[in-house]
N, C-alpha and C positions, 0 to 999 in steps of 0.2 A: 504494499500500499504505500502511496506517496506520502500521505500524512498518517502518523501513527495516533490513531483514536483508541480510546478505552472502549472496549466491548462490555456493555453493561449485563448482557445476557451470560448467565452461567453457562460453561461449556458443555457441550453434548457428552464429550468424553474428555479424560485427561489421562494421559498414559506416558510410560517410561520406556525409553529403550536403554537396555544394560549392555554396556560394552565392556571389553577387557580393560583392566585397571581402573582409572578415572574417567573414562570416555562414555559417560552416561549423558542422556539427553532426556528431556522432558518437554511434553507438548500439550496444549488445549486443542480441541477440535470443536468447530461449530458448523453445522450443515442444517440448512433451514429448507422447509417444505416447498419453498419458491426457488429452490436451485441455487441459493447463494451459499457459499462457504468460505471460511477462514481457517487458518492454522496458524498457532502462536508458539514460537520456541521460548522455552523457559529457562533451561539450564543448558550449558555452563555458561553461556553469554547473556547480555542484556537481552530482554525480551524483543522479538520482532514478530509482528503480525503481517501474514501473506494471504492475499485472497488466492483461493484455489481455482485452477481452470475448470472449464465445464466439464471436459471428459473426466478429469479426477473426481470432481463432485457427483457424476453419475456412477462411476465404479464404487465410490464409497458408499453411496446410497443403496446400491445394489447389495452390498456386504451388510449393511446396518437393517436393512429390510429383512434380512433372515434372522434377526435377533430380536424377539419380542421387547426386551428390555432397553432397547436403544431406539426409541422413537425419534424421528426428525425433529427440530425445534420449529416452532410455528412462525418465529421471527427472531432476527438478530438485531439488537438494539445497540446503538452507539451513544456514548456520552456525548453532549453538546459542546 
């Protein structure tokens, strides 16, 4: 994203990728019913938020739809 805005909506998922040594990474994921999606890197660097591409959102939506406990978000809201 060009301007880093705070996303007020709680993330759909928070996940950690555990690497060897101290190469761990954490992320927040937002995907809305309207096809909008974002990912935010949390660790080890300063948070950066990225808008997901349409194909990526479709792929992730297909994966999430197979899990009843991970419904898509109705809307993603940003801080003014």
